[in-house]
N, C-alpha and C positions, 0 to 999 in steps of 0.2 A: 025650138028656137029654129025659126027661120036664117039665111045666112046674112040675107040681109038686117037683121036683128044683131047678129052678133057684131056685124062693117059698124052699126052703131054703138053698141057697147065699148066694143074696140078707141072708137073714135074718141069718145066721153073719157075713155083713160089715159086716152095719150094727150091732150088737151093740160090734162096736170102734169106733164112731165117737160123740166127745163130744155132738152132736148130737140132740135127741127125733127119731124117725122114726117116722111114723104112715102105714099105706097100708090103703086101703080098698078094694074091690070095687066093681064094680059094680050091687052089689045092696046096697050099704051093709054090707060083715061086713068086718071087719078081717082083713087076711092078713098085715099085717107090724108088727109092735108094738117096736122094739126097746129095749134096758136103759137107755139113755138116759132114753128115755122115759116107759118104768115107771119109774124112779128120782122121775123129777119130778114124776110126778101118785100116785105111789106107790099103784100099780096092781099088782095082780100082772099078770101075762103072761098065764096060763092065764086068768085072768077078762077078758080081752080078746080074744085070739086064735077068731079062728072065729066071734064075736059080734055080732051086730047094731049099729052101734053107738049106734042110739036108744037101744038095752034096757040099754046099758053107762052112756052118757052120757042120763040120760033128761032131767036139766035144759038140753039145749040142742037150739036150732033154727036155723035161717038163721037168724035176725039177730045169735048169738049163735057162732055155730060159722064157722068159716071151712071146714070139713072138708064138711060137709052143702053150705053155697052152693058148693063148686065140684063134688059130687055131682050135685046138682039142678039148679046153674043153668049148669053149665056156664064158671063167675066163678071166673079167678086172682086169687089174692091176695099182693102182692109183702111181704114187713117189717112186716108190721103188729102193732102191739104187743097185746098179750093179755096181763089179770094175771084171774087166779081164782081159785080154793081147790080144795085136790087133794084125794085121800081123805081126810087126817089133820086136815082145814081150813086149810091152813097158806096166806097170801096169795101164790102163785108171778105172775111177772111173763115174759111170754117175746116173741122176734121169732119170728114166724111165716112160713112160703112156703108156700101150698099152692097146688096147680098140678090139675089134671084131664089126666089120659091119654085125647086122644080121638082114635078112629083110626073113619075112614066116619062121622063126625060124632055118634059116639057115644061115652060116657062108659065107655072099659073100665077105666076106678081111676083113683083118687084120691092123692096123694102131699102128708103135710103136716111138713115142715122145722122144727125148733122149735130156737131156740137160748137156755137159761135166761139171763135176765141179771136176776134176781132181785135180787141181790145189789148191781148196780148203781142199779137200781130203791132200793134200800132207800136206798142213799148218797146219791142225787136228794134224798128226803124226810128222808134226817135237815140234806141241806142247808138244806132249806127250815126246818126245827124249830127247829135251831141260828140261820140268820136272826133267827126270830122273836126268840128271846132277846137278840140283841143288838142286837134295835128299843127293847126294854124298859129304860127310864131308868136304872133302880135296877141292871138288870142290868151295863147299859155300865158303868156308875160303882162297881160292886163287881168287874167284872174288869179295869178298867182299860185300855180296848182302846185299840191304840194309831191315833191317827189325824196325818195329817200336813196343815199347812199351807206358806204360802210361805215362813214364819220358817223354815222347816227344809230350805231349799234352796240350795245351798250354791256357789258358782259366782261366777266374774268375769270368765270369757271373753266377748266381745262376741259375738259368735254365738250362746252359749247366752244370756247376758241378755235377749237379743232377741227369743228364745222367751218366755222367764220374764216380761217385761214383757207380749206379747200373751195369754199365759194368768191374767196377773192383772186385763187386760183384760175377757177371759171369764167371769171368774169374776161380772162384774156384770150377765152376759147369759145371758136361760134358751134361747141357740142349741144346737145339738148341736155338738159338738166331736170332732174325728176329731184322734187323735196317732199321728204315724209314727214310731219309732225303732227302731234293733239292741235284741237282747236284753241286759238288763240297763243301758237307760240312762234308765232311770227313769218308764217311761210312768206307771205306779199313783202314782205320789209326784207326780207333775204333778196329773192326774185328784182325787184328794183333794183336794189343795191349792186347787183350782179350787170345790170345792164346800165345803170349809171356808172357806173366805173368802170364799165369795159367801153369797145371800139365802136359799138353800136349807140354810144351815151346820145348823141346829137340826130338819131333817129326816134321812129315812132316805139312807145314801149304800153298795148295795148292788153289789158286782163280780161277775164269772161269766165264767171262763176258759169262750169256747167250744168250743177243742178238748176238753176236759176229758169230755164225755158225747155218748153219739150222739145222731142226729136225734129219734127216737121219742123219747127221755129228758130232751133240752134241751127243746125243746119244753111237756113238763108241769111242769120246771120255771118255766121262763119267764113262761108265762100259766097255772099254775093246771091242777087237773082237776077234772071235775065230777060229782055221784055218779050213776051210771047211766050213764055216756058211756062203757063197754063192763065188762066182767065186771068185779067187785070195786072199779071204780075209787071214790074216798073227794073229799067237796070238799073242798078243798087250793086256797088261794090260790097263786098263783107269785111271781115274783120282780118282776115290774113292778107287782104290787097292794102286796106291803110295800115296795115301794120309789115308792110312794106322794106326789108333794109333795116328792119327792125329788129322787137324781141316781141311775141306774143303769150301772152302767161294765162293759161288755159287750169283753172283754180276747179277742184275735187275733180280733178280728171276719173277717178271710180263713178262717179256718177252718168257719164258720158251715155247717152244709150247705146249698147254694143252694136247694133249693124253701124250708127254714126262712125263708131270706133273704126272701124274697115276703110271708108271712104279716108278719114285722116290720116291712116297709115300710108294708103297709095299717093296723097299730098307731101308726105316728112318721105318717103321712095323716090317718088320723082321730080318734088321741088316745080311742083303744076297744081292752079287748079283750076276748077271748074266749076262756072255758079250754076243757081238748080232752073233747070229746063236751058242751060245753054249747051253748046256746039263747042265753042272758041276755045282751048287752052292758053291759059294767064300764066307765065312762069314768074314764080313770086320766088324771093328771099327772104326766108323769116324763122328768124331763133324758138324754138321750143322751150319754154321751160311749164310742167306741170305742176302741178300741188297734190297730195293728198293727205287724207287725218285717216285712214286707217292705214295699218301695218301692210306694204308690199304681197307676204307671200300670203295674205290673208283676202284679200283682193283677186288675186290671179286662183288662188285654191277655189273662192265662192262665185268664179267666173264674171267680176264684177267687171275684168279688164281684158284683153284678148295680152296671150304670152306672146307675141308676134309685135304689138304695140309696144305694151310693157318694155320691151331689152332694146327698141329703137327711142325712147323715152329715157329710160335708165342710159344713159352712159355714163352720164353724172350724175350720180348720185347722194345726195345730200338726209342725212339721218337730226332733223332739229330737238335735241334731250327735252324733257318740258322741265317747267320751273324747278319741282318737286326736288329733280335730279343737277341743280343748279342753284345751291343753296350757298354759296356766296354772291352769287349775284343779287338776289332779291331786294338787300337794302339799299345798293346802286341804287336799282330800277325803283323803289320805291322815292328814294332820293330827287333823282330825276321825274317822276309824275309830282310831288311837291312843289318841284320847280314850276310843272307846265300849268299846275290847276293855281296857283300864288297870281302869275299872269294874269291868267281869264278869267277868276273871282276875284280878282285884287284884295288877297289875302297876302300874309305877312308870317306863314309859319318857317323857322327858321332851324328846327330841328323835329329828329323823332325821341322820343324819350326810352328806357333802358326795356319796360314793361313793353311799348308798339313795335321795338324792335325783336322783341323775344316770339309776342305771337305772329309776327308775321312769319318769321323764320320755321315754327314750329307747325304751319300751315302748308298742306299737301296740296293746294291747286290746280282741281278739277277744270278750271278754265286756262289754268296756266297765265302769261307776261298780261294777257286781258282782262282776266277776275285781279289780277292785283292792281293793275290798274283804275279798275272801279272800283275797288275795295281804298284806296286812294282817297278819289275824285268821291266817295259816297261821303270819308270821313271830312275832308275840307269844304264840301260843302254846308255842313252841317256845324261844325264851328268858327266863332264866331272873332274877338280880338287877341287870341291866344297865339302866342310866337311858338308854342310847342303841341305836339302831337301826342296824344296819349295812350295807350291798349286799349283805355276804354273807350279812344275816340272811334276805335277799329271798332268796324260791324261785321264778324264773319260768324256765321253761320253751320258753324263745322260738324252740329249734330244732323243737319241734314244732308251730309252726305257718309256718312256713318253708313256700315251694314244696317240696313232694316230685317229685322227679323222676329217670329216666335220663336221665342227662345226654351218653350214647353213643348217636347216633342208628340208627350202625350195626346197636343190639340189635334195631331191628326186623325187620332182616333176619333173623335167628334164629328169630324165632319169626310172623310176620304183624302185621299191624296189630292186629289184636282182641285176641290175648291180651298184647299189648305193652299195650294200652289197659286191661286187664283188670287186670292185673300193676299197672299205677301206681294202678289207681282204688283195689284190695286196699291197698296200699300207702298211699294217704292215706287212707281208712278208720281202718286202724290207728292212723296216728300221731293223728289228730282223739277217735279214744275213748280213747288213753294219756294226751293233754291234757285230758282231761277226765274223768280217770278211772271210764273205762267208764259214763257219763252217757250214754245212747243220746237221750234229747231234749234234750241239748245240745249234743250231738257234732253231730246234724240238724241243730239252729238253724246252726251254725258253716257247716258246710256247706249250710245252703241248700235242704235237701231235706227233704220228710214224712219223721216216723217212722217210720211203716211202711213207708215205701221202705230207711231205711238199715236197719231189722230185716229188711226181702229181701235185701238186697244182705249184710249180715253172714250169712247163712243160705247165700246163693250161694257166698260165697267161706271158707267155714268159719270164720272167724276168732270168738277166743275159745273 
């Protein structure tokens, strides 16, 4: 088969993938330009294929083109964020990986793969713009943005009140706070209380989930971007600047990309930030509160967080007990939720009967306080004119949370241990998904695995 035929076959294959693919030969002529790249850049492939790259993209050079850098300098670039204007003048943001194909120390071709993240970039910009609106006092007042303080916290269990008393003392300190608690224990409620009952209560409180965005976007969101830092970049303040004088809550800090943690550590040590692509140091005064839903010793041992960063964040530590260890608080919380949903649903539930109380107290609540609220909300959405909430009204599927096992040890001999364990894992995943109404994120949190891992297993076992 001729080399030309190989290229045609490859071109047809690459037309089927979602990522944009652009390949140059050793002379800088485009030899592959797939449909995804054509759609992304709004360029007709016939205007690009077999044409010199520099003639088609006249405004690009070694400084702003990873393709030319790979071709002329033999330099690879991995997962680089690039923002530029396509032919229609629309701002496009991609994550690019560009590598030279080197044979006998000579570049024979250059391959670039571009993943379109324009919508994610737009989302991060929207977050920043919305946060600016929230900061404006007149906006906040008109929108009645809900904030919390220690008066909103309900509980009397001794272990829980010890944490709250410690948090109240922390509100009068500028030190960083690290909050550990299982999903649904109220970490952000306590974080807000520390801020709004402290000296910074009249300054901004901004929360960002570190698992919500990829590293390339999270960095710009936190530290801002500088005009000219990369093609199409604009001057935009990040969350650190927006939170200046106040508090920045970094939720799920254990999900922050490892390389970005080093930059965060530097900010905490030096008390200044530098926007992405910028050269100016901007002083900031921000108190950091971070949260984590995995035990700190585990995330350190598993390399999910740098030790030096953890020690910088963990100056004041708070360990929120799960609801199953706060049995004295369950009925108090349930009654609070009944009052809340009486108003929202226009109901008139006055009391929990003994069967309802017994059922609520016996349950272990893997979803903690959030799950208790969902149970009450579900029950009250179904009752009609009753004034009493009974055990029959409460839908608690305890069986889905019990250990699921093949109790017959002899079954292993029929299929072997690998197949046996896979069938067991499949069954556990199915039950977890059923319990959380096919919410993959919540099921992954319950199973204590990453969301991506669970998605992989769902595909592997052909579930759903």
